[in-house]
N, C-alpha and C positions, 0 to 999 in steps of 0.2 A: 189174874185179877179180872181180865176182860170176860172170859168165858164163865167164870164163877159168878160175877155180878149179873151177867145176862141170864144165867141159869136160875138164879134166885128170883129175878124179876119175872121170868117165864113161869116158874113154879107158882108164883103168886097169881099170875093170870089164870092159871088152871084152878087155883084154890087149894093147893097142897101145903103151902107154907105161909106164915105170917097173916093169919086170917083177921087179926085185930087191926091191921093196917090197910088203908085203902090202896088201890093199885097205883094211883098217882103219887101217893106218899112214898111207897116202896120204890117206884121208878125214880123219884126225885132224890131219895136217900142214896141210891146206888149209882146215880149218874156220875158223880166224881170218880168213883172206882172204875167205872167203864172207861172214862176219859183217860185216867192214868194207865189202865191196862192197854188201851189202844195206843197211847204214846209209847209205852214200853215195846209193844209189838212193832210199831213203825221204826223204832230205833234198832232193836236187837235183830229183827228178822233180816233186814238187808245186810247187816254186818255178818251174820252167820252165812247168808247166801254168798256174799263176796269172798268169804274165807275159802270156799271150795266150790266155785261155780260149775266146773265140769261134772262134779259128783251130783249136784242137785239137778242140773239141766237134763242129765241122762236118766234120772230116777223117776219111774212112772208114779210112785207114791207121792213124790214131791209135786209133780205136775197135777195129779188129782187133788192134792191138798190145796194147791193154789186156785184151782178151778172152784172147789167147794168153798174156799175162803172168800173168793169174789162173790159167789152166790149168797153166802151168809151175810157179808157186809152189805151187799145190794138189798137183800131182804130186810135187814135190820134198819137201814136208813130210808127205805122207800115203802115197802108193802106192810110191814108189821103194824105201824100206827094206823094205817088205813083199815086193816082188818079189825083191829081193836075198836076203832071208832064205829065200825059197822056192826059191832056186837059179836064178832067172830073171834073173840080173844083166845079161846081154847085152840082153835085151828092155828092162829098166829103163834101161840106158844109151842105147839107141837112141831110146826115147821121149823121154828127157830131152834128148838132143842135138837131136832134131828140134824139140821145143818151144822150146828156148832159141835155136836158129837162127832160128826163125820170129819170135821176139821181136826179135832184132837186125835182121832184114830188115824187119820192120814199122816199127821205129824209123827205119831208113834211108829207107823209102818215104814217111814223113810229108811230107818236102819235095816229093816228086813228086806228091802228091795235094792240094796246097794249093788251096783253092777261093776 
């Protein structure tokens, strides 16, 4: 939910989807989905981590995912709106899509880097 709703909002910033809707309207419509996705992530992530801490703390893909997740959340809550307000919405969308794609790929790579 979180990454999907962010992706749709970013694709609207670029102009690829929902051209009949304004950026503010798309952002507003998907805000509840982002909040729900964020809440799910905050609940399930720590539970999964607590289930097998040694496995995750020694996994380089997990550490990379956490670093990129911190960067993605930091960008989402601080820089993205500033860039959009400065008229650099395509740059903001590109950075956001890149960071969230790396988060997803990092999550997928955790199984591949089990030690």
